[in-house]
Structures are given as structure tokens and as C-alpha cells.
C-alpha positions, 0 to 999 in steps of 0.5 A: 500500500502506498503512503500519500507521500509516495504517490506520483502524478499519474501522467508523469513517468518516473523520469519526469516525462509526460505519458498517457496512463495505461488502462489496458489491463483495467476492467470497465466499470460504471463511472459517474462524475459531477462538476460545477461552475459558478458564473457571476454575471452581476445584477444587470445581466442577471435581470436581463437573463431572467427577463423577457428574451435575450437578443442572442437567443436562449442563453441557457439552452445554448450553454447546455448544448455547448457543454454537452458537445464539449464533453464529447470532445474532451480528448481533443481539448486535453491531450492525455485524456482517453477517448471516451464516448459518454453514455450520458451527459447532462448540464443544468443551470440554476439561478442564484439571485441576485447576480449568479448562475450555478452550472451542474454537469454530470457525465456517465460512462462504462469504461476503464477510466473515469469521466471527471474531465468530461464533466469538468469540460462540460461545466467550463464550456457552458460557463464560457458560452454564457460569458460569450452570449452576455459579454456585450452587456458586461465584461465584468462577468467572472467564472469560477470556481470550476470544480469536481463535486463527486465521482464514483467508479473505478479503483480509487472509489467514490469521492464527494466534495465536502458540502457538495450537492448532487442535485438528486 
């Protein structure tokens, strides 16, 4: 059993070179990850988003689709990610009055490796899409934190951030 101080970065070999993690000997298991992102839009933008239609269309539907699409493209964005084909991706956006939005992205797959990066990418790209669609109203929009809330499946087992809300 390794001690915490014996652990190494998974994508760096003993000589310090980057590498893709070899999962060929692992068994496929059901994997699930939930990530979140906060988008602080300010009261003016928040009022526009929650009022009658935006000039650029349905911001929330566009952000959800962007997050789902991005999750499917994760290995194209993150060089050492394994190519997964998620079985399920969901992006939800909740209003946090008076000036913020909370994004929750969930990804599931039966695979040899985790789906955390897909959930994180979905949350991040949904947040960036909101910024893109609202930047004409304000350049002060702030994104963050983007973080893993929970994951399950695989050798490392379950993880749940203290205070995480799974939304279930």
C-alpha cells in the first residue's frame, strides 16, 4: 500500500516525462462524475437573463448544448485524456439571485477510466458560452470556481466534495 507521500502524478513517468496512463489491463466499470461552475454575471445581466428574451437567443439552452458537445470532445481539448464516448451527459443551470448562475454537469460512462474531465469540460464550456452570449452587456462577468463535486467508479472509489450537492 502506498503512503500519500509516495504517490506520483499519474501522467508523469518516473523520469519526469509526460505519458498517457495505461488502462489496458483495467476492467470497465460504471463511472459517474459531477462538476460545477459558478458564473457571476452581476445584477444587470442577471435581470436581463431572467427577463423577457435575450437578443442572442436562449442563453441557457445554448450553454447546455455547448457543454454537452464539449464533453464529447474532451480528448481533443486535453491531450492525455482517453477517448471516451459518454453514455450520458447532462448540464443544468440554476439561478442564484441576485447576480449568479450555478452550472451542474454530470457525465456517465462504462469504461476503464473515469469521466471527471468530461464533466469538468462540460461545466467550463457552458460557463464560457454564457460569458460569450452576455459579454456585450458586461465584461465584468467572472467564472469560477470550476470544480469536481463527486465521482464514483473505478479503483480509487467514490469521492464527494465536502458540502457538495448532487442535485438528486
